N, C-alpha and C positions, 0 to 999 in steps of 0.2 A: 214655172212651178218645179220643174225638176231641179233647176239650179237652186231654188230656195230650199228645197228638201235636202239637196246635197250639202248646202251650207249648214243647215241645222244638224244633219248627220255628222258632218265634219266637226262642227262645234261640240256636239255631244261626245263624239269620240275623243276630241282634244281635251274636253273637260274631264272625261273619264281617265285619260292618260295622265293628265295633270294631277287629278285627285289621287290616282293610284301611286304616282311617283311621289307626291307630297306626303301621303299617309303610309304607304308601304315601304318606301326606301329607307326611312329612319328605322323602322322595325327590322328590316333586312340587315342594315348595318349593325344594329344592336345584337342581332343573332350572331353575326361574325365576331363581335367583341366578346360575347358570352362564350362562344366556342374557344376563343383564344384564352380567356380566363379559366375556362374548364381545363384546358390543356395544361396551363401553368399549375392549377391546383392538383391535377393528377400527377404531375411531375414532383411537386412538393410531397404529396402523399406517398409516392414511390420512394423518395429519398428518406422520408421518416420511417417508412416500413423497413428499409434497409438498416437504418440506425437502430431501430428496435430489435431487429434480428441480430445485429452485432452485439447489442447489450445483452440479449438473452444468451448468446454464445459465450460471451465473456463471463456472465454470471454462472453458467454451467461449468466453465473451466475453473472459476474461482471455487465453486463448491467441490469440484474434483480434487483440487489442490489445497483444500482448507487444512488438511492434516500437515502438509508440508509447510504451509504458511505459519501454523501454530508452532511447529518445531523451530523455524527460523526466528519467530518472535521471541522464543525462549532463549535463543543464543545471545541476543542483545535485546533485552527488554526495553519497553518504553520508559519505565521509571526506574529508580535506583533499586528498589526491592531489597533493602538492606536486611530485613528479617529473613528473607529467603536465602540470601547469600550467607548470612551467619549460620543458619540452619544447615545449609549445604556443606560449609566448611567444617562444622562440628561433626556432621555425619561422616564425611570423608575421613576426617582425622580418627574418629572412633573405629570405623571399618578397617582402617589401615593399622590399627594398634598403636596410635600416637595419642598423647594427652595434649589437648589444646589448653595452654595456660593463659595466654593473653591474645586478644584480638582487638585491633583498632582499625576502624574504617574512616577514611577521610575522602571527601569529594574533591576531585581536581577538575575544575572547569577548563575546557580547552577553547577559550575565547580567541586566542591568538591564531590558532589554526582553523582552517575552514572544514574541520571534520564534522561528521554527522552525529557524533557521540561524545559523551562525557566519560570521564574515568573515575572509578571508585577504587582508591588505593587501600589495600588490606595489608596491615603490618601485624604479623602473628608470631607467637613463640610457642614451639612445640617441644615435647619431650618424648623420647622413644629411641628405638634401635635404628641403625642405618637401613636395614632391610625394610623396616616399617616405613621409613621415610621414602624409600624407592617405591613402595606400594602406594603411599600417599600421593606421590607425583603421578604415578600411573592412573590412579582414580581421579585425580584432579584433571588430568588430560581427558579422561572419558566423561567428565561431568558435562551436562547439557549446556550449561552457561559457559561462555568463553571466559577463561581466567588465565592471564599470562603471568608467569613467574618472572619477576624482574630480577630478584637476587635472593640468595640465601647464604647463611653463615652457620656452620656447624662447629660446635665446641663440646668437649666431653663434660658431662655433668659432675662426675666424680672420677677420681684417678683410676680406680680398679674396676669400674663397671662399664658395661657397654651401652649405658643410657647416654644419649646425646641431647644437647639443647640446640634446637634449630630455630634460628631467627629467619623468617621468610617474608619477603615483600612480593606482593602480587598485585595485579590490576584486573579489575572486572569493568565491564563497559555497559552503558545504557544510553539510549537515544536522547538527543537534546529536546 
Protein backbone atom coordinates (compact mmCIF):
# COMPACT_ATOMS: atom_id res chain seq x y z
CA UNK A 1 0.00 0.00 0.00
CA UNK A 2 2.80 2.33 0.76
CA UNK A 3 4.40 1.41 -2.48
CA UNK A 4 1.18 2.08 -4.42
CA UNK A 5 0.80 5.43 -2.68
CA UNK A 6 4.39 6.31 -3.41
CA UNK A 7 3.83 5.41 -7.07
CA UNK A 8 0.73 7.58 -7.23
CA UNK A 9 2.53 10.41 -5.45
CA UNK A 10 5.52 10.05 -7.73
CA UNK A 11 3.19 9.97 -10.75
CA UNK A 12 1.34 13.08 -9.58
CA UNK A 13 4.61 14.89 -8.91
CA UNK A 14 5.95 13.82 -12.30
CA UNK A 15 2.71 14.92 -13.96
CA UNK A 16 2.87 18.27 -12.15
CA UNK A 17 6.50 18.75 -13.21
CA UNK A 18 5.74 17.76 -16.77
CA UNK A 19 2.70 20.03 -16.84
CA UNK A 20 4.61 22.94 -15.32
CA UNK A 21 7.53 22.44 -17.73
CA UNK A 22 5.20 22.09 -20.68
CA UNK A 23 3.08 25.12 -19.84
CA UNK A 24 5.41 27.42 -17.94
CA UNK A 25 8.68 26.96 -19.85
CA UNK A 26 7.36 28.49 -23.11
CA UNK A 27 5.95 31.43 -21.13
CA UNK A 28 9.28 31.82 -19.35
CA UNK A 29 11.16 31.77 -22.69
CA UNK A 30 8.66 34.30 -24.06
CA UNK A 31 9.44 36.60 -21.12
CA UNK A 32 13.17 36.46 -21.96
CA UNK A 33 12.45 37.23 -25.62
CA UNK A 34 10.27 40.17 -24.60
CA UNK A 35 12.99 41.49 -22.29
CA UNK A 36 15.49 41.32 -25.15
CA UNK A 37 13.04 43.12 -27.47
CA UNK A 38 12.37 45.72 -24.78
CA UNK A 39 16.12 46.32 -24.46
CA UNK A 40 16.41 46.83 -28.24
CA UNK A 41 13.44 49.21 -28.25
CA UNK A 42 14.96 51.21 -25.39
CA UNK A 43 18.24 51.42 -27.32
CA UNK A 44 16.40 52.65 -30.43
CA UNK A 45 14.44 55.13 -28.31
CA UNK A 46 17.67 56.48 -26.78
CA UNK A 47 19.27 56.84 -30.23
CA UNK A 48 16.22 58.67 -31.56
CA UNK A 49 16.17 60.91 -28.49
CA UNK A 50 19.81 61.82 -29.17
CA UNK A 51 18.98 62.53 -32.82
CA UNK A 52 16.06 64.76 -31.82
CA UNK A 53 18.28 66.56 -29.33
CA UNK A 54 20.91 67.14 -32.06
CA UNK A 55 18.21 68.41 -34.43
CA UNK A 56 16.98 70.82 -31.76
CA UNK A 57 20.54 72.06 -31.15
CA UNK A 58 21.10 72.56 -34.88
CA UNK A 59 17.77 74.34 -35.21
CA UNK A 60 18.67 76.68 -32.36
CA UNK A 61 22.06 77.39 -33.91
CA UNK A 62 20.40 78.05 -37.29
CA UNK A 63 18.04 80.52 -35.59
CA UNK A 64 21.00 82.22 -33.89
CA UNK A 65 22.83 82.56 -37.19
CA UNK A 66 19.86 83.38 -39.42
CA UNK A 67 21.02 86.99 -39.79
CA UNK A 68 24.46 85.81 -40.94
CA UNK A 69 22.86 83.33 -43.33
CA UNK A 70 20.68 86.09 -44.80
CA UNK A 71 23.76 88.27 -45.33
CA UNK A 72 25.59 85.42 -47.06
CA UNK A 73 22.56 84.69 -49.23
CA UNK A 74 22.55 88.29 -50.42
CA UNK A 75 26.24 88.10 -51.40
CA UNK A 76 25.49 85.45 -54.01
CA UNK A 77 21.71 85.17 -54.43
CA UNK A 78 19.91 82.03 -55.56
CA UNK A 79 18.46 83.70 -58.67
CA UNK A 80 19.72 86.34 -61.11
CA UNK A 81 17.78 89.18 -59.50
CA UNK A 82 18.50 91.47 -62.46
CA UNK A 83 16.07 94.15 -61.27
CA UNK A 84 17.87 94.34 -57.93
CA UNK A 85 21.25 94.50 -59.68
CA UNK A 86 20.13 97.27 -62.07
CA UNK A 87 18.68 99.23 -59.16
CA UNK A 88 21.87 98.80 -57.12
CA UNK A 89 24.12 99.90 -60.00
CA UNK A 90 21.93 102.95 -60.71
CA UNK A 91 21.91 103.85 -57.03
CA UNK A 92 25.69 103.48 -56.72
CA UNK A 93 26.26 105.59 -59.84
CA UNK A 94 23.90 108.33 -58.61
CA UNK A 95 25.43 108.40 -55.11
CA UNK A 96 28.89 108.62 -56.67
CA UNK A 97 28.01 111.55 -58.92
CA UNK A 98 28.13 109.57 -62.17
CA UNK A 99 25.52 109.39 -64.89
CA UNK A 100 24.64 105.85 -65.99
CA UNK A 101 24.03 106.13 -69.74
CA UNK A 102 23.92 102.51 -70.82
CA UNK A 103 23.63 99.21 -69.01
CA UNK A 104 23.54 95.79 -70.63
CA UNK A 105 23.24 92.57 -68.63
CA UNK A 106 23.97 89.16 -70.14
CA UNK A 107 23.96 85.79 -68.46
CA UNK A 108 27.07 83.67 -68.90
CA UNK A 109 26.45 80.07 -67.90
CA UNK A 110 29.49 78.26 -66.59
CA UNK A 111 28.66 74.74 -67.76
CA UNK A 112 32.28 73.96 -68.59
CA UNK A 113 33.50 74.58 -65.08
CA UNK A 114 32.19 72.81 -62.05
CA UNK A 115 31.49 76.03 -60.17
CA UNK A 116 28.42 76.41 -58.00
CA UNK A 117 27.38 79.70 -59.59
CA UNK A 118 26.55 81.40 -62.88
CA UNK A 119 27.81 84.80 -63.96
CA UNK A 120 25.75 87.85 -64.90
CA UNK A 121 27.96 90.14 -67.01
CA UNK A 122 27.26 93.87 -66.78
CA UNK A 123 28.51 96.17 -69.53
CA UNK A 124 27.87 99.82 -68.69
CA UNK A 125 28.73 103.30 -69.87
CA UNK A 126 29.11 106.05 -67.27
CA UNK A 127 29.82 109.79 -67.52
CA UNK A 128 31.43 111.85 -64.79
CA UNK A 129 34.68 112.98 -63.21
CA UNK A 130 37.62 110.81 -62.26
CA UNK A 131 37.01 111.45 -58.56
CA UNK A 132 33.38 110.37 -58.99
CA UNK A 133 34.60 107.19 -60.68
CA UNK A 134 36.89 106.42 -57.72
CA UNK A 135 33.94 106.94 -55.37
CA UNK A 136 31.86 104.66 -57.64
CA UNK A 137 34.47 101.90 -57.38
CA UNK A 138 34.61 102.31 -53.59
CA UNK A 139 30.81 102.12 -53.32
CA UNK A 140 30.76 99.14 -55.67
CA UNK A 141 33.24 97.39 -53.40
CA UNK A 142 31.08 98.13 -50.34
CA UNK A 143 27.90 96.88 -52.04
CA UNK A 144 26.41 93.81 -50.34
CA UNK A 145 26.26 91.80 -53.57
CA UNK A 146 29.61 90.65 -54.91
CA UNK A 147 30.41 92.47 -58.14
CA UNK A 148 33.83 91.99 -59.75
CA UNK A 149 35.12 94.67 -62.10
CA UNK A 150 36.58 92.83 -65.09
CA UNK A 151 37.81 95.86 -67.04
CA UNK A 152 37.22 99.54 -67.61
CA UNK A 153 38.21 102.08 -70.24
CA UNK A 154 38.27 105.82 -69.61
CA UNK A 155 38.13 108.40 -72.41
CA UNK A 156 37.55 112.15 -72.18
CA UNK A 157 34.07 113.20 -73.33
CA UNK A 158 35.15 116.61 -74.61
CA UNK A 159 38.55 118.16 -75.08
CA UNK A 160 38.40 120.93 -72.46
CA UNK A 161 36.15 119.40 -69.78
CA UNK A 162 36.91 117.05 -66.95
CA UNK A 163 33.90 114.88 -67.86
CA UNK A 164 34.99 111.35 -68.71
CA UNK A 165 33.23 108.52 -70.52
CA UNK A 166 33.83 105.27 -68.67
CA UNK A 167 33.12 101.89 -70.22
CA UNK A 168 33.06 99.36 -67.42
CA UNK A 169 32.64 95.59 -67.55
CA UNK A 170 31.76 93.80 -64.34
CA UNK A 171 30.49 90.40 -63.22
CA UNK A 172 27.85 89.59 -60.65
CA UNK A 173 27.15 86.03 -59.53
CA UNK A 174 24.16 83.87 -58.64
CA UNK A 175 23.77 80.23 -57.70
CA UNK A 176 23.00 77.53 -60.24
